[in-house]
PDB file with one MODEL, atoms N, CA, C and O in Angstrom:
MODEL        1
ATOM      1  N   MET A   1       1.023  -1.039   0.017  1.00  0.00           N
ATOM      2  CA  MET A   1      -0.016   0.038  -0.297  1.00  0.00           C
ATOM      3  C   MET A   1       1.034   1.217   0.232  1.00  0.00           C
ATOM      4  O   MET A   1       1.897   1.295   1.107  1.00  0.00           O
ATOM      5  N   ASN A   2       0.384   2.236  -0.963  1.00  0.00           N
ATOM      6  CA  ASN A   2       1.156   3.656  -0.785  1.00  0.00           C
ATOM      7  C   ASN A   2       0.761   4.489   0.397  1.00  0.00           C
ATOM      8  O   ASN A   2      -0.440   4.760   0.377  1.00  0.00           O
ATOM      9  N   PHE A   3       1.325   4.904   1.275  1.00  0.00           N
ATOM     10  CA  PHE A   3       0.877   6.188   2.009  1.00  0.00           C
ATOM     11  C   PHE A   3       1.460   7.600   1.703  1.00  0.00           C
ATOM     12  O   PHE A   3       2.614   7.908   1.405  1.00  0.00           O
ATOM     13  N   PRO A   4       0.145   8.521   1.884  1.00  0.00           N
ATOM     14  CA  PRO A   4       0.619   9.882   1.235  1.00  0.00           C
ATOM     15  C   PRO A   4       1.651  10.353   2.554  1.00  0.00           C
ATOM     16  O   PRO A   4       1.783   9.947   3.708  1.00  0.00           O
ATOM     17  N   LYS A   5       2.195  11.258   1.862  1.00  0.00           N
ATOM     18  CA  LYS A   5       3.202  12.141   3.029  1.00  0.00           C
ATOM     19  C   LYS A   5       1.831  13.390   3.465  1.00  0.00           C
ATOM     20  O   LYS A   5       2.048  14.047   4.483  1.00  0.00           O
ATOM     21  N   ASP A   6       0.995  13.565   2.987  1.00  0.00           N
ATOM     22  CA  ASP A   6       0.247  14.866   3.361  1.00  0.00           C
ATOM     23  C   ASP A   6      -0.496  14.023   4.785  1.00  0.00           C
ATOM     24  O   ASP A   6      -1.004  12.929   4.541  1.00  0.00           O
ATOM     25  N   PRO A   7      -0.543  14.502   6.129  1.00  0.00           N
ATOM     26  CA  PRO A   7      -1.228  13.958   7.013  1.00  0.00           C
ATOM     27  C   PRO A   7      -2.958  13.744   6.844  1.00  0.00           C
ATOM     28  O   PRO A   7      -3.607  12.762   7.205  1.00  0.00           O
ATOM     29  N   VAL A   8      -3.391  14.817   6.270  1.00  0.00           N
ATOM     30  CA  VAL A   8      -4.629  14.602   5.860  1.00  0.00           C
ATOM     31  C   VAL A   8      -5.179  13.636   4.969  1.00  0.00           C
ATOM     32  O   VAL A   8      -6.296  13.149   5.146  1.00  0.00           O
ATOM     33  N   MET A   9      -4.623  13.416   4.259  1.00  0.00           N
ATOM     34  CA  MET A   9      -4.433  12.233   3.070  1.00  0.00           C
ATOM     35  C   MET A   9      -3.965  10.948   3.693  1.00  0.00           C
ATOM     36  O   MET A   9      -4.538   9.938   3.283  1.00  0.00           O
ATOM     37  N   LEU A  10      -3.014  10.788   4.624  1.00  0.00           N
ATOM     38  CA  LEU A  10      -2.713   9.474   5.303  1.00  0.00           C
ATOM     39  C   LEU A  10      -3.937   9.401   6.372  1.00  0.00           C
ATOM     40  O   LEU A  10      -4.346   8.248   6.516  1.00  0.00           O
ATOM     41  N   LEU A  11      -4.511  10.234   7.036  1.00  0.00           N
ATOM     42  CA  LEU A  11      -5.410  10.075   7.623  1.00  0.00           C
ATOM     43  C   LEU A  11      -6.709   9.092   7.072  1.00  0.00           C
ATOM     44  O   LEU A  11      -7.326   8.190   7.638  1.00  0.00           O
ATOM     45  N   SER A  12      -6.808   9.566   5.990  1.00  0.00           N
ATOM     46  CA  SER A  12      -8.217   8.956   5.072  1.00  0.00           C
ATOM     47  C   SER A  12      -7.520   7.803   4.757  1.00  0.00           C
ATOM     48  O   SER A  12      -8.152   6.857   5.226  1.00  0.00           O
ATOM     49  N   VAL A  13      -6.330   7.352   4.079  1.00  0.00           N
ATOM     50  CA  VAL A  13      -5.820   6.106   3.911  1.00  0.00           C
ATOM     51  C   VAL A  13      -6.122   5.241   4.916  1.00  0.00           C
ATOM     52  O   VAL A  13      -7.076   4.463   4.931  1.00  0.00           O
ATOM     53  N   VAL A  14      -5.119   5.420   5.930  1.00  0.00           N
ATOM     54  CA  VAL A  14      -5.208   4.655   7.148  1.00  0.00           C
ATOM     55  C   VAL A  14      -6.556   4.376   7.701  1.00  0.00           C
ATOM     56  O   VAL A  14      -6.972   3.218   7.703  1.00  0.00           O
ATOM     57  N   ASN A  15      -7.113   5.137   8.068  1.00  0.00           N
ATOM     58  CA  ASN A  15      -8.718   4.638   8.804  1.00  0.00           C
ATOM     59  C   ASN A  15      -9.572   3.786   7.710  1.00  0.00           C
ATOM     60  O   ASN A  15     -10.314   2.836   7.958  1.00  0.00           O
ATOM     61  N   THR A  16      -9.205   4.518   6.085  1.00  0.00           N
ATOM     62  CA  THR A  16     -10.074   3.523   5.027  1.00  0.00           C
ATOM     63  C   THR A  16      -9.628   1.946   5.729  1.00  0.00           C
ATOM     64  O   THR A  16     -10.250   1.129   6.407  1.00  0.00           O
ATOM     65  N   ALA A  17      -8.164   2.006   5.155  1.00  0.00           N
ATOM     66  CA  ALA A  17      -7.531   0.370   5.521  1.00  0.00           C
ATOM     67  C   ALA A  17      -7.911  -0.270   6.778  1.00  0.00           C
ATOM     68  O   ALA A  17      -8.063  -1.488   6.876  1.00  0.00           O
ATOM     69  N   LEU A  18      -8.083   0.653   7.848  1.00  0.00           N
ATOM     70  CA  LEU A  18      -8.453  -0.186   9.166  1.00  0.00           C
ATOM     71  C   LEU A  18      -9.633  -0.297   9.171  1.00  0.00           C
ATOM     72  O   LEU A  18      -9.960  -1.138  10.008  1.00  0.00           O
ATOM     73  N   ARG A  19     -10.723   0.258   8.498  1.00  0.00           N
ATOM     74  CA  ARG A  19     -12.114  -0.256   8.725  1.00  0.00           C
ATOM     75  C   ARG A  19     -11.979  -1.144   7.473  1.00  0.00           C
ATOM     76  O   ARG A  19     -11.633  -2.154   8.087  1.00  0.00           O
ATOM     77  N   ASP A  20     -11.988  -1.508   6.277  1.00  0.00           N
ATOM     78  CA  ASP A  20     -11.906  -2.148   5.351  1.00  0.00           C
ATOM     79  C   ASP A  20     -11.085  -3.888   5.492  1.00  0.00           C
ATOM     80  O   ASP A  20     -11.463  -5.023   5.202  1.00  0.00           O
ATOM     81  N   TYR A  21      -9.925  -3.357   6.039  1.00  0.00           N
ATOM     82  CA  TYR A  21      -8.976  -4.716   5.700  1.00  0.00           C
ATOM     83  C   TYR A  21      -8.405  -5.246   7.172  1.00  0.00           C
ATOM     84  O   TYR A  21      -8.134  -6.428   7.381  1.00  0.00           O
ATOM     85  N   TYR A  22      -8.263  -4.162   8.181  1.00  0.00           N
ATOM     86  CA  TYR A  22      -7.615  -4.846   9.304  1.00  0.00           C
ATOM     87  C   TYR A  22      -8.058  -4.739  10.756  1.00  0.00           C
ATOM     88  O   TYR A  22      -8.554  -3.683  11.147  1.00  0.00           O
ATOM     89  N   LYS A  23      -7.907  -5.777  11.575  1.00  0.00           N
ATOM     90  CA  LYS A  23      -8.467  -5.588  13.081  1.00  0.00           C
ATOM     91  C   LYS A  23      -7.756  -4.366  13.671  1.00  0.00           C
ATOM     92  O   LYS A  23      -8.380  -3.470  14.239  1.00  0.00           O
ATOM     93  N   SER A  24      -6.305  -4.363  13.502  1.00  0.00           N
ATOM     94  CA  SER A  24      -5.808  -3.531  14.261  1.00  0.00           C
ATOM     95  C   SER A  24      -4.760  -2.529  13.574  1.00  0.00           C
ATOM     96  O   SER A  24      -4.560  -2.708  12.373  1.00  0.00           O
ATOM     97  N   PHE A  25      -4.048  -1.455  14.243  1.00  0.00           N
ATOM     98  CA  PHE A  25      -3.313  -0.719  13.815  1.00  0.00           C
ATOM     99  C   PHE A  25      -2.030  -1.389  13.495  1.00  0.00           C
ATOM    100  O   PHE A  25      -1.327  -1.071  12.535  1.00  0.00           O
ATOM    101  N   ASP A  26      -1.733  -2.412  14.416  1.00  0.00           N
ATOM    102  CA  ASP A  26      -0.242  -2.896  14.536  1.00  0.00           C
ATOM    103  C   ASP A  26      -0.442  -3.912  13.470  1.00  0.00           C
ATOM    104  O   ASP A  26       0.639  -4.209  12.961  1.00  0.00           O
ATOM    105  N   ALA A  27      -1.518  -4.588  12.922  1.00  0.00           N
ATOM    106  CA  ALA A  27      -1.820  -5.422  11.873  1.00  0.00           C
ATOM    107  C   ALA A  27      -1.275  -4.940  10.284  1.00  0.00           C
ATOM    108  O   ALA A  27      -0.592  -5.485   9.417  1.00  0.00           O
ATOM    109  N   LEU A  28      -2.026  -3.518  10.427  1.00  0.00           N
ATOM    110  CA  LEU A  28      -1.616  -2.856   9.081  1.00  0.00           C
ATOM    111  C   LEU A  28      -0.146  -2.559   9.108  1.00  0.00           C
ATOM    112  O   LEU A  28       0.494  -2.831   8.092  1.00  0.00           O
ATOM    113  N   VAL A  29       0.557  -1.963  10.284  1.00  0.00           N
ATOM    114  CA  VAL A  29       1.823  -1.787  10.026  1.00  0.00           C
ATOM    115  C   VAL A  29       2.837  -3.092   9.772  1.00  0.00           C
ATOM    116  O   VAL A  29       3.851  -3.167   9.078  1.00  0.00           O
ATOM    117  N   GLU A  30       2.278  -3.931  10.469  1.00  0.00           N
ATOM    118  CA  GLU A  30       2.953  -5.392  10.036  1.00  0.00           C
ATOM    119  C   GLU A  30       2.918  -5.797   8.334  1.00  0.00           C
ATOM    120  O   GLU A  30       3.847  -6.000   7.552  1.00  0.00           O
ATOM    121  N   ASP A  31       1.631  -5.813   8.165  1.00  0.00           N
ATOM    122  CA  ASP A  31       1.314  -6.523   6.625  1.00  0.00           C
ATOM    123  C   ASP A  31       2.056  -5.537   5.842  1.00  0.00           C
ATOM    124  O   ASP A  31       2.751  -6.032   4.954  1.00  0.00           O
ATOM    125  N   ASN A  32       2.084  -4.131   5.962  1.00  0.00           N
ATOM    126  CA  ASN A  32       2.697  -3.203   5.130  1.00  0.00           C
ATOM    127  C   ASN A  32       4.119  -2.855   4.862  1.00  0.00           C
ATOM    128  O   ASN A  32       4.666  -2.304   3.907  1.00  0.00           O
ATOM    129  N   GLU A  33       4.662  -3.462   6.265  1.00  0.00           N
ATOM    130  CA  GLU A  33       6.102  -3.284   6.755  1.00  0.00           C
ATOM    131  C   GLU A  33       6.347  -1.868   6.684  1.00  0.00           C
ATOM    132  O   GLU A  33       7.283  -1.582   5.938  1.00  0.00           O
ATOM    133  N   VAL A  34       5.777  -0.906   7.242  1.00  0.00           N
ATOM    134  CA  VAL A  34       5.758   0.542   7.544  1.00  0.00           C
ATOM    135  C   VAL A  34       6.124   0.912   8.978  1.00  0.00           C
ATOM    136  O   VAL A  34       5.876   0.102   9.871  1.00  0.00           O
ATOM    137  N   ASP A  35       6.646   1.975   9.231  1.00  0.00           N
ATOM    138  CA  ASP A  35       7.188   2.735  10.137  1.00  0.00           C
ATOM    139  C   ASP A  35       5.865   2.970  11.187  1.00  0.00           C
ATOM    140  O   ASP A  35       5.368   4.083  11.015  1.00  0.00           O
ATOM    141  N   GLY A  36       5.234   2.210  12.169  1.00  0.00           N
ATOM    142  CA  GLY A  36       4.116   2.806  12.619  1.00  0.00           C
ATOM    143  C   GLY A  36       4.294   3.822  13.442  1.00  0.00           C
ATOM    144  O   GLY A  36       3.226   4.396  13.655  1.00  0.00           O
ATOM    145  N   ASP A  37       5.601   4.496  14.243  1.00  0.00           N
ATOM    146  CA  ASP A  37       5.718   5.421  14.970  1.00  0.00           C
ATOM    147  C   ASP A  37       5.711   6.438  13.912  1.00  0.00           C
ATOM    148  O   ASP A  37       5.164   7.502  14.200  1.00  0.00           O
ATOM    149  N   ASP A  38       6.113   6.335  12.985  1.00  0.00           N
ATOM    150  CA  ASP A  38       6.066   7.332  12.074  1.00  0.00           C
ATOM    151  C   ASP A  38       4.484   7.864  11.541  1.00  0.00           C
ATOM    152  O   ASP A  38       4.209   9.058  11.420  1.00  0.00           O
ATOM    153  N   ILE A  39       3.675   6.927  11.301  1.00  0.00           N
ATOM    154  CA  ILE A  39       2.563   7.468  10.917  1.00  0.00           C
ATOM    155  C   ILE A  39       1.861   7.908  12.160  1.00  0.00           C
ATOM    156  O   ILE A  39       1.041   8.816  12.032  1.00  0.00           O
ATOM    157  N   ILE A  40       2.075   7.364  13.421  1.00  0.00           N
ATOM    158  CA  ILE A  40       1.659   8.156  14.721  1.00  0.00           C
ATOM    159  C   ILE A  40       1.891   9.351  14.603  1.00  0.00           C
ATOM    160  O   ILE A  40       0.994  10.142  14.895  1.00  0.00           O
ATOM    161  N   ALA A  41       3.023   9.778  14.194  1.00  0.00           N
ATOM    162  CA  ALA A  41       3.960  10.869  14.816  1.00  0.00           C
ATOM    163  C   ALA A  41       2.867  12.168  13.701  1.00  0.00           C
ATOM    164  O   ALA A  41       2.354  13.231  14.050  1.00  0.00           O
ATOM    165  N   ARG A  42       2.862  11.391  12.189  1.00  0.00           N
ATOM    166  CA  ARG A  42       2.511  12.335  11.410  1.00  0.00           C
ATOM    167  C   ARG A  42       0.894  12.611  11.876  1.00  0.00           C
ATOM    168  O   ARG A  42       0.382  13.729  11.808  1.00  0.00           O
ATOM    169  N   LEU A  43       0.165  11.368  12.373  1.00  0.00           N
ATOM    170  CA  LEU A  43      -1.276  11.986  12.548  1.00  0.00           C
ATOM    171  C   LEU A  43      -1.541  12.783  13.733  1.00  0.00           C
ATOM    172  O   LEU A  43      -2.490  13.564  13.809  1.00  0.00           O
ATOM    173  N   ALA A  44      -0.648  12.569  14.709  1.00  0.00           N
ATOM    174  CA  ALA A  44      -0.767  13.452  16.022  1.00  0.00           C
ATOM    175  C   ALA A  44      -0.459  14.961  15.635  1.00  0.00           C
ATOM    176  O   ALA A  44      -1.022  15.907  16.186  1.00  0.00           O
ATOM    177  N   SER A  45       0.514  15.095  14.610  1.00  0.00           N
ATOM    178  CA  SER A  45       0.823  16.781  14.201  1.00  0.00           C
ATOM    179  C   SER A  45      -0.507  17.358  13.751  1.00  0.00           C
ATOM    180  O   SER A  45      -0.677  18.577  13.721  1.00  0.00           O
ATOM    181  N   ILE A  46      -1.778  16.196  13.280  1.00  0.00           N
ATOM    182  CA  ILE A  46      -2.744  17.208  13.245  1.00  0.00           C
ATOM    183  C   ILE A  46      -4.062  17.136  14.173  1.00  0.00           C
ATOM    184  O   ILE A  46      -5.116  17.757  14.036  1.00  0.00           O
ATOM    185  N   ASP A  47      -3.748  16.337  15.009  1.00  0.00           N
ATOM    186  CA  ASP A  47      -4.543  16.137  16.600  1.00  0.00           C
ATOM    187  C   ASP A  47      -4.977  14.968  16.223  1.00  0.00           C
ATOM    188  O   ASP A  47      -6.165  15.016  16.540  1.00  0.00           O
ATOM    189  N   TYR A  48      -4.722  13.610  15.597  1.00  0.00           N
ATOM    190  CA  TYR A  48      -5.427  12.411  15.688  1.00  0.00           C
ATOM    191  C   TYR A  48      -4.911  11.580  16.258  1.00  0.00           C
ATOM    192  O   TYR A  48      -3.704  11.741  16.432  1.00  0.00           O
ATOM    193  N   HIS A  49      -5.386  10.636  16.676  1.00  0.00           N
ATOM    194  CA  HIS A  49      -4.669   9.661  17.690  1.00  0.00           C
ATOM    195  C   HIS A  49      -5.550   8.302  17.722  1.00  0.00           C
ATOM    196  O   HIS A  49      -6.759   8.249  17.947  1.00  0.00           O
ATOM    197  N   TYR A  50      -4.658   7.179  17.440  1.00  0.00           N
ATOM    198  CA  TYR A  50      -5.651   6.012  17.488  1.00  0.00           C
ATOM    199  C   TYR A  50      -6.386   5.757  18.441  1.00  0.00           C
ATOM    200  O   TYR A  50      -6.090   6.296  19.508  1.00  0.00           O
ATOM    201  N   ASP A  51      -7.497   4.925  18.400  1.00  0.00           N
ATOM    202  CA  ASP A  51      -8.280   4.838  19.189  1.00  0.00           C
ATOM    203  C   ASP A  51      -8.652   3.013  18.946  1.00  0.00           C
ATOM    204  O   ASP A  51      -9.328   2.533  18.036  1.00  0.00           O
ATOM    205  N   SER A  52      -8.065   2.385  19.907  1.00  0.00           N
ATOM    206  CA  SER A  52      -8.118   0.971  19.842  1.00  0.00           C
ATOM    207  C   SER A  52      -9.252   0.237  19.868  1.00  0.00           C
ATOM    208  O   SER A  52      -9.298  -0.843  19.278  1.00  0.00           O
ATOM    209  N   SER A  53     -10.254   0.706  20.520  1.00  0.00           N
ATOM    210  CA  SER A  53     -11.528   0.246  21.130  1.00  0.00           C
ATOM    211  C   SER A  53     -12.476   0.569  19.445  1.00  0.00           C
ATOM    212  O   SER A  53     -13.497  -0.043  19.132  1.00  0.00           O
ATOM    213  N   GLN A  54     -11.929   1.454  18.743  1.00  0.00           N
ATOM    214  CA  GLN A  54     -12.828   1.995  17.850  1.00  0.00           C
ATOM    215  C   GLN A  54     -12.115   1.462  16.465  1.00  0.00           C
ATOM    216  O   GLN A  54     -12.815   1.410  15.454  1.00  0.00           O
ATOM    217  N   ASN A  55     -10.604   1.029  16.396  1.00  0.00           N
ATOM    218  CA  ASN A  55      -9.723   0.739  15.406  1.00  0.00           C
ATOM    219  C   ASN A  55      -9.819   1.742  14.104  1.00  0.00           C
ATOM    220  O   ASN A  55     -10.047   1.433  12.934  1.00  0.00           O
ATOM    221  N   ARG A  56      -9.572   3.048  14.677  1.00  0.00           N
ATOM    222  CA  ARG A  56      -9.642   3.938  13.992  1.00  0.00           C
ATOM    223  C   ARG A  56      -8.846   5.272  14.910  1.00  0.00           C
ATOM    224  O   ARG A  56      -8.766   5.367  16.134  1.00  0.00           O
ATOM    225  N   PHE A  57      -8.318   6.212  13.870  1.00  0.00           N
ATOM    226  CA  PHE A  57      -7.893   7.493  14.418  1.00  0.00           C
ATOM    227  C   PHE A  57      -8.547   8.651  14.320  1.00  0.00           C
ATOM    228  O   PHE A  57      -8.634   9.255  13.251  1.00  0.00           O
ATOM    229  N   LYS A  58      -9.014   9.024  15.310  1.00  0.00           N
ATOM    230  CA  LYS A  58      -9.629  10.065  15.645  1.00  0.00           C
ATOM    231  C   LYS A  58      -9.143  11.324  16.584  1.00  0.00           C
ATOM    232  O   LYS A  58      -9.907  12.266  16.797  1.00  0.00           O
TER     233      LYS A  58
ENDMDL
END
C-alpha cells in the first residue's frame, strides 16, 4: 500500500484500510512493513490519535 506524505490524506488512507481490511493498527503496520511510529507522529501533528476500541484514528 502506498501511504501519502500529507497527514490529512494519510488519515483517510489509514482509516479506510483499518475499516476495510485490518483488525488493528499493528496488523496494518506489520502487513505493509511501514514505520508505525512515523504514521502515529504524522497523524498526531494534526491532532489525530489511534483509538484501539474503535480501530481508527480520531
